[in-house]
Backbone bond lengths (Angstrom), bond angles and torsions (degrees), N, CA, C in turn:
res aa  C-N    CA-C-N  psi(-1)  N-CA   C-N-CA  omega(-1)  CA-C   N-CA-C  phi
1 M - - - 1.439 - - 1.516 109.10 -
2 S 1.288 114.02 106.21 1.454 119.93 -174.79 1.522 111.12 -87.86
3 L 1.306 114.59 147.91 1.466 120.65 176.48 1.516 110.56 -116.00
4 T 1.330 117.99 22.91 1.453 119.42 -170.03 1.514 115.15 -111.75
5 S 1.326 120.30 4.08 1.463 119.20 -178.90 1.523 110.20 -68.82
6 S 1.317 114.86 161.22 1.461 119.22 -177.66 1.522 111.71 -63.71
7 Q 1.342 117.48 -23.77 1.459 120.46 178.62 1.524 111.64 -78.76
8 E 1.314 117.07 -6.61 1.452 119.88 -173.80 1.521 112.08 -114.37
9 S 1.325 117.50 34.47 1.455 120.24 -179.47 1.520 109.96 -78.96
10 F 1.319 115.46 155.78 1.460 122.09 -176.83 1.517 109.99 -84.38
11 P 1.307 118.50 131.03 1.465 119.87 179.28 1.528 110.83 -65.63
12 V 1.314 115.54 149.00 1.465 120.45 -177.98 1.525 109.59 -70.68
13 H 1.314 116.26 129.76 1.458 122.58 177.26 1.521 108.54 -116.39
14 N 1.312 116.40 153.00 1.454 120.34 176.10 1.510 110.67 -69.56
15 D 1.300 116.25 -27.54 1.451 121.64 -175.18 1.534 110.01 -89.79
16 H 1.320 115.89 104.29 1.462 121.97 -179.97 1.526 111.78 -57.52
17 Y 1.326 117.13 -36.30 1.464 120.53 -177.54 1.524 111.78 -68.13
18 R 1.341 117.02 -35.92 1.467 119.70 176.99 1.518 110.44 -61.59
19 E 1.323 115.98 -44.76 1.462 119.31 -180.00 1.523 110.59 -65.19
20 A 1.323 117.78 -40.36 1.468 120.87 177.99 1.529 110.46 -62.77
21 D 1.336 117.03 -41.68 1.467 120.47 177.53 1.526 111.34 -65.54
22 Y 1.319 116.25 -37.65 1.461 120.18 177.31 1.530 110.44 -62.46
23 Q 1.326 115.84 -46.08 1.472 119.71 178.77 1.529 110.76 -62.25
24 L 1.318 116.89 -38.96 1.463 121.14 176.82 1.532 110.15 -63.72
25 A 1.325 116.89 -40.46 1.467 120.66 177.92 1.523 110.13 -61.97
26 L 1.332 117.64 -41.18 1.469 120.57 177.49 1.519 111.16 -63.10
27 E 1.333 116.19 -39.64 1.469 119.97 176.64 1.523 110.51 -62.81
28 C 1.323 116.43 -41.07 1.472 120.32 178.56 1.523 110.92 -62.04
29 I 1.319 116.70 -41.00 1.463 119.90 177.38 1.522 109.65 -62.11
30 G 1.324 116.44 -45.41 1.464 121.02 179.18 1.515 113.27 -60.92
31 E 1.327 116.64 -30.12 1.457 121.43 -178.95 1.531 112.79 -94.90
32 G 1.329 116.67 3.19 1.460 119.86 177.77 1.515 114.46 80.83
33 E 1.319 117.81 14.57 1.469 122.24 178.99 1.529 109.09 -94.64
34 F 1.315 115.79 68.82 1.459 120.99 -170.54 1.525 114.10 -68.91
35 P 1.339 120.25 -41.98 1.472 118.29 177.63 1.538 112.45 -60.38
36 K 1.319 116.47 -39.57 1.466 119.83 178.72 1.530 110.10 -66.02
37 A 1.339 117.20 -40.47 1.464 120.78 178.18 1.523 110.17 -62.28
38 L 1.328 116.89 -43.84 1.459 120.34 179.97 1.522 111.18 -62.56
39 Q 1.316 116.50 -40.64 1.466 120.35 178.68 1.533 110.40 -62.08
40 L 1.323 116.66 -46.32 1.469 120.37 179.61 1.529 111.25 -62.15
41 L 1.321 116.67 -43.73 1.463 120.15 -178.68 1.519 111.55 -65.24
42 D 1.333 117.01 -37.67 1.461 120.29 176.41 1.532 111.23 -66.68
43 E 1.335 116.57 -37.02 1.465 120.02 178.58 1.539 110.86 -67.71
44 I 1.324 116.79 -35.07 1.458 120.63 -178.94 1.524 110.90 -65.54
45 A 1.328 116.60 -47.79 1.454 118.97 -169.87 1.520 114.61 -132.89
46 G 1.303 117.61 -2.63 1.456 119.84 -178.38 1.513 111.74 77.11
47 P 1.311 117.22 167.66 1.461 120.62 -176.29 1.526 113.66 -67.54
48 A 1.315 118.85 -20.15 1.468 121.97 -178.99 1.526 110.86 -106.19
49 S 1.320 117.13 40.36 1.463 122.33 -176.66 1.523 112.23 -56.08
50 R 1.333 114.84 142.83 1.461 121.13 173.89 1.528 109.73 -107.84
51 D 1.307 116.25 24.19 1.457 123.16 179.22 1.536 107.76 -108.61
52 A 1.328 116.90 113.44 1.469 121.41 -176.20 1.519 112.04 -59.54
53 Q 1.334 116.79 -36.92 1.468 120.32 -179.05 1.528 111.36 -65.97
54 V 1.322 116.27 -43.32 1.463 120.62 179.07 1.526 109.48 -65.19
55 R 1.321 116.78 -43.23 1.469 120.80 178.36 1.528 110.53 -59.89
56 Y 1.322 115.90 -44.11 1.461 120.22 -179.42 1.534 111.12 -64.67
57 A 1.318 116.94 -46.61 1.463 120.09 179.87 1.522 110.81 -60.53
58 R 1.326 115.95 -42.54 1.461 119.79 178.75 1.527 110.37 -63.80
59 A 1.330 117.05 -39.01 1.465 120.89 178.17 1.526 111.02 -61.95
60 V 1.322 117.19 -41.24 1.469 120.63 178.09 1.526 110.02 -61.53
61 A 1.321 116.73 -42.17 1.471 119.98 177.69 1.527 110.31 -63.91
62 Y 1.328 117.00 -44.05 1.468 120.00 178.43 1.531 111.33 -61.78
63 L 1.334 117.08 -43.03 1.468 120.06 178.53 1.522 110.83 -59.44
64 S 1.311 115.65 -38.70 1.461 120.82 -177.09 1.524 112.98 -67.04
65 I 1.333 117.02 -21.50 1.468 119.63 177.92 1.532 111.38 -108.92
66 G 1.329 116.34 11.39 1.459 120.61 175.08 1.510 115.79 80.83
67 E 1.320 118.39 15.79 1.470 122.80 178.79 1.531 109.10 -91.88
68 Y 1.333 115.81 72.11 1.460 120.64 -172.72 1.525 113.25 -66.31
69 K 1.307 117.70 -38.63 1.467 119.82 -179.05 1.533 110.55 -63.65
70 K 1.339 116.83 -45.99 1.469 120.16 178.33 1.533 110.64 -64.21
71 A 1.332 115.79 -40.16 1.464 119.54 178.06 1.519 109.79 -61.87
72 G 1.326 116.44 -43.66 1.454 120.52 -179.86 1.515 112.49 -60.42
73 T 1.318 116.46 -40.27 1.470 120.20 178.18 1.520 110.63 -61.88
74 D 1.334 116.70 -47.93 1.467 119.84 179.84 1.521 111.47 -64.48
75 L 1.330 117.35 -38.90 1.465 119.94 -179.91 1.523 111.37 -67.38
76 A 1.332 116.65 -40.14 1.468 119.68 177.68 1.526 110.48 -61.30
77 F 1.326 116.79 -41.76 1.466 119.90 176.91 1.528 111.00 -65.99
78 A 1.334 117.49 -40.30 1.468 120.23 179.71 1.527 110.80 -59.69
79 V 1.337 116.85 -40.94 1.457 121.18 179.30 1.527 111.09 -66.34
80 V 1.329 116.49 -40.37 1.465 119.99 178.83 1.526 110.48 -68.17
81 L 1.319 116.89 -39.98 1.466 120.98 -177.66 1.525 112.53 -71.49
82 D 1.335 116.75 -31.64 1.457 120.68 179.91 1.526 108.05 -140.84
83 R 1.309 116.23 95.36 1.472 122.50 -174.83 1.527 113.35 -63.84
84 T 1.325 118.71 -11.88 1.466 121.03 -179.61 1.525 112.77 -105.95
85 F 1.306 118.15 8.14 1.469 122.70 -174.64 1.535 109.25 -84.04
86 L 1.329 115.90 82.42 1.464 122.83 -170.82 1.528 115.01 -58.40
87 P 1.338 120.38 -42.22 1.468 117.83 179.89 1.535 113.14 -58.35
88 A 1.327 117.12 -31.96 1.463 119.90 178.35 1.530 110.35 -65.71
89 Y 1.322 117.70 -39.07 1.462 121.16 176.80 1.533 110.51 -61.78
90 R 1.317 116.01 -46.72 1.464 120.81 -178.63 1.516 110.89 -57.68
91 H 1.329 115.86 -49.64 1.465 120.07 -178.54 1.525 111.50 -68.25
92 L 1.322 117.91 -36.48 1.461 120.37 177.71 1.530 109.81 -64.67
93 G 1.322 117.49 -40.95 1.459 120.26 175.62 1.514 111.81 -58.62
94 F 1.341 115.98 -42.45 1.467 120.63 178.16 1.531 110.93 -63.22
95 V 1.327 116.86 -45.22 1.465 120.69 -179.58 1.526 110.47 -61.98
96 L 1.325 116.97 -44.83 1.461 119.98 179.73 1.524 110.98 -62.24
97 L 1.316 117.19 -40.57 1.467 120.90 175.86 1.521 110.54 -60.42
98 T 1.315 116.69 -45.69 1.461 122.08 -179.54 1.525 111.35 -61.78
99 M 1.328 116.47 -32.65 1.456 120.95 -179.26 1.536 112.15 -86.75
100 G 1.346 117.52 4.24 1.454 120.99 178.93 1.512 114.30 78.94
101 K 1.323 117.10 20.30 1.468 121.83 -179.66 1.531 108.49 -107.46
102 E 1.331 114.79 65.41 1.459 121.02 -173.00 1.530 113.13 -62.08
103 L 1.322 117.87 -42.39 1.465 119.42 -178.18 1.522 111.65 -65.24
104 A 1.329 116.92 -38.41 1.467 120.40 175.47 1.529 109.97 -65.58
105 A 1.329 116.71 -39.12 1.468 120.36 177.84 1.523 110.70 -61.47
106 I 1.324 116.73 -42.34 1.469 120.11 178.57 1.526 110.24 -60.84
107 R 1.331 117.59 -44.21 1.468 120.60 179.59 1.532 111.19 -59.87
108 V 1.322 116.34 -45.48 1.469 120.58 -178.36 1.525 110.63 -64.89
109 L 1.316 116.90 -45.54 1.464 120.39 -177.62 1.527 111.45 -68.45
110 K 1.325 117.00 -37.15 1.473 119.35 176.48 1.524 110.79 -68.16
111 A 1.324 117.69 -31.60 1.468 120.18 174.99 1.526 110.07 -63.78
112 A 1.341 116.96 -41.44 1.473 120.84 177.65 1.520 110.35 -63.80
113 I 1.330 116.76 -42.10 1.458 121.03 -179.10 1.532 110.47 -68.02
114 A 1.325 117.45 -32.33 1.467 120.41 176.04 1.526 110.75 -65.16
115 I 1.325 116.80 -34.95 1.466 121.26 177.64 1.522 109.89 -71.25
116 D 1.348 115.64 -44.90 1.467 120.95 -179.35 1.522 109.22 -142.53
117 P 1.334 117.48 98.00 1.464 120.38 -179.40 1.527 113.73 -61.29
118 D 1.331 116.95 -15.04 1.464 121.31 -179.90 1.531 113.37 -96.89
119 F 1.320 117.00 14.32 1.475 121.33 -179.95 1.538 108.63 -81.16
120 S 1.326 115.68 90.73 1.467 121.37 -171.55 1.525 112.92 -62.51
121 D 1.329 118.17 -33.68 1.469 120.19 -179.93 1.528 111.56 -61.32
122 A 1.328 117.04 -38.10 1.466 119.90 178.52 1.522 110.61 -66.58
123 W 1.329 117.19 -40.47 1.463 120.41 176.93 1.524 111.03 -61.37
124 C 1.322 116.05 -39.53 1.470 121.02 -178.49 1.534 110.72 -64.20
125 V 1.321 117.15 -48.01 1.469 120.47 179.48 1.529 110.29 -67.49
126 L 1.331 116.83 -35.93 1.459 120.10 176.76 1.528 110.23 -60.20
127 G 1.321 116.69 -38.80 1.462 120.16 175.08 1.516 111.69 -60.39
128 D 1.330 116.69 -40.75 1.469 120.68 176.32 1.526 111.39 -59.30
129 V 1.325 115.59 -43.28 1.466 120.36 -178.47 1.532 109.71 -62.71
130 Y 1.330 115.78 -48.11 1.465 118.89 -179.82 1.530 111.39 -63.01
131 L 1.316 116.94 -37.97 1.466 120.15 177.62 1.520 109.87 -62.84
132 D 1.322 116.07 -41.96 1.471 120.93 178.53 1.528 111.13 -62.81
133 L 1.326 116.77 -33.65 1.463 121.31 179.60 1.535 112.70 -82.90
134 G 1.332 116.45 -3.26 1.459 120.22 -179.40 1.516 113.35 80.18
135 E 1.314 117.68 15.46 1.468 121.99 179.40 1.530 108.63 -96.69
136 A 1.337 114.97 76.35 1.459 122.13 -171.55 1.523 113.25 -60.04
137 D 1.329 117.64 -41.56 1.467 119.65 -177.97 1.525 111.19 -63.84
138 K 1.332 116.91 -42.85 1.465 120.59 178.51 1.534 110.72 -67.24
139 A 1.345 116.58 -36.79 1.471 120.37 177.69 1.519 110.11 -62.38
140 L 1.320 116.07 -47.99 1.466 120.39 179.75 1.526 110.84 -59.75
141 E 1.313 116.87 -44.14 1.461 121.18 178.96 1.530 111.28 -59.71
142 A 1.332 117.11 -42.83 1.471 121.01 -179.92 1.525 111.27 -67.03
143 F 1.338 117.46 -44.17 1.468 120.18 179.12 1.531 110.58 -63.46
144 E 1.323 116.52 -41.92 1.469 119.36 179.40 1.525 111.10 -65.54
145 R 1.315 117.03 -36.68 1.480 120.10 177.14 1.530 109.84 -64.53
146 A 1.334 116.95 -42.74 1.473 120.47 177.53 1.519 110.61 -59.31
147 L 1.331 116.68 -40.92 1.467 120.31 -179.87 1.523 111.83 -71.85
148 D 1.330 117.60 -35.46 1.470 119.80 175.88 1.526 110.16 -59.59
149 L 1.325 115.42 -38.53 1.466 120.85 -177.36 1.528 113.01 -77.65
150 D 1.332 116.33 -32.31 1.468 120.63 -175.28 1.535 109.14 -146.78
151 P 1.354 117.34 75.49 1.463 120.68 -172.69 1.524 115.14 -64.47
152 R 1.322 117.77 -18.12 1.472 119.68 -178.32 1.529 112.45 -98.95
153 N 1.318 116.65 7.52 1.466 120.72 178.15 1.526 108.39 -82.45
154 P 1.335 118.52 117.75 1.466 119.93 -176.62 1.532 114.00 -67.79
155 E 1.340 117.96 -25.61 1.469 119.53 -175.73 1.521 113.10 -60.10
156 P 1.347 119.76 -50.98 1.461 117.15 178.68 1.528 113.17 -65.53
157 H 1.331 117.00 -29.52 1.475 118.84 175.73 1.528 110.19 -63.74
158 C 1.320 116.24 -42.90 1.468 120.75 178.58 1.532 110.34 -63.97
159 K 1.317 116.22 -43.73 1.472 120.11 -179.94 1.520 110.51 -64.44
160 L 1.338 116.41 -38.95 1.454 120.01 177.93 1.532 110.03 -65.94
161 A 1.324 116.71 -36.43 1.466 119.78 175.33 1.531 110.49 -60.55
162 M 1.332 117.07 -42.55 1.471 120.59 178.35 1.533 110.90 -66.08
163 Y 1.321 115.39 -34.91 1.470 119.71 175.24 1.538 108.86 -59.79
164 Y 1.331 116.28 -48.28 1.467 119.90 -178.99 1.524 111.74 -62.75
165 V 1.328 117.20 -36.66 1.469 120.26 175.84 1.527 109.37 -61.30
166 S 1.333 116.55 -45.65 1.468 120.11 -178.25 1.527 112.15 -63.98
167 R 1.316 116.94 -24.20 1.464 121.50 -179.94 1.528 112.16 -97.31
168 G 1.344 117.09 -3.16 1.465 120.63 -178.02 1.519 113.03 70.77
169 D 1.325 117.55 24.22 1.459 123.50 -177.69 1.534 109.06 -95.76
170 M 1.333 116.15 90.34 1.461 120.47 -176.89 1.528 111.98 -72.78
171 K 1.324 117.70 -27.63 1.466 120.44 177.38 1.537 109.70 -65.92
172 G 1.338 116.91 -45.78 1.461 120.99 177.39 1.521 111.56 -64.12
173 L 1.339 115.69 -40.42 1.466 120.17 177.96 1.521 110.58 -60.66
174 R 1.328 117.07 -44.97 1.471 120.45 -179.87 1.533 110.49 -62.92
175 A 1.328 117.77 -39.92 1.470 120.45 179.86 1.531 110.61 -61.99
176 E 1.326 116.72 -42.98 1.473 119.49 178.67 1.529 110.77 -68.70
177 Y 1.311 117.28 -36.23 1.468 121.36 176.03 1.533 110.10 -57.93
178 E 1.344 116.52 -45.59 1.469 120.41 -178.63 1.532 111.09 -62.54
179 V 1.318 117.08 -40.46 1.469 120.20 177.83 1.523 109.88 -64.79
180 L 1.337 116.44 -44.36 1.466 120.57 -177.99 1.524 112.24 -67.45
181 R 1.325 117.60 -28.86 1.480 119.28 177.05 1.518 110.70 -57.84
182 E 1.327 116.20 -35.75 1.459 120.56 178.48 1.526 111.95 -80.49
183 L 1.339 116.48 -44.02 1.460 120.51 -172.93 1.520 113.81 -79.69
184 E 1.318 116.60 -41.44 1.471 121.45 -172.21 1.534 109.04 -150.61
185 P 1.336 117.14 82.93 1.472 120.42 -174.98 1.534 114.48 -56.13
186 A 1.325 118.03 -36.04 1.473 119.34 -179.82 1.529 110.44 -64.76
187 M 1.319 116.48 -41.72 1.459 120.86 178.05 1.529 109.65 -66.11
188 A 1.327 116.13 -40.53 1.471 120.96 179.59 1.522 111.17 -60.83
189 S 1.332 117.56 -37.52 1.469 119.50 -178.62 1.532 110.54 -66.09
190 R 1.321 117.63 -32.12 1.469 119.90 176.45 1.529 110.30 -71.58
191 I 1.336 115.91 -37.34 1.463 120.20 177.69 1.526 109.66 -66.67
192 A 1.331 117.40 -36.03 1.480 121.52 -178.14 1.520 111.69 -57.49
193 E 1.333 117.19 -30.28 1.463 121.03 179.34 1.518 111.82 -65.12
194 L 1.331 117.64 -20.03 1.469 121.83 -178.72 1.523 112.28 -91.38
195 L 1.329 116.79 -11.48 1.457 119.97 -178.55 1.535 111.19 -75.87
196 P 1.343 116.88 145.02 1.473 119.11 178.52 1.513 111.53 -71.34
C-alpha cells in the first residue's frame, strides 16, 4: 500500500515540525515500523484528526497490522473529510469487503468511480466484491474495465486469473499467467502452481 501517488500529497501546514513528523511516519510505514508510525501520526493530530491525509496514513498502518476495524474508521473519516481522496475510497471498499459488508463496499467503490470513472483500482476491488457475491459476469466486467484502464497493472491480471480458476477456465488462466510472467514474475510463479 503505497502513500506516494500524486493524489496522496501532504497538505501544507504552518508547522514545519508536523510535516517532518508526517514524512517520518510515512517512512516508518514504508519500512514496516507500523507501531512507530501510528505513534507519530497520533502525536501529529491526535486520535480524532480532521486531516484526511493523516487519517489515511494511519489507516494504511492499521491495515498492515490487521486492525481492519480501526482502519475502516480512519478511512471513513478520510472520505468524509476529503470527498475527492480516491485512494481512501479504494481502501475503504477493501476493508468493507474484508468485513463481509459487500453492499457497503459496492456503494463506496461506485462513489469513487462516479468521481473518476478511470480509477482502475476501484474497478479492481469492485470485481473482488462481485466475485465474493457470486456475480461472476459483473466481476469479469469490472476486472476487464480495470485492465482497459491500466493494462500493465499486475493486480487486475492476478484477480482475473483467480476469476478464471473459479470458473474452471484453464485457457484464460494460462493467458493471464503469460502476461504476469512479464509484468510480475513472483506473482506469476504463484499462479503457475494453479496450472494443470
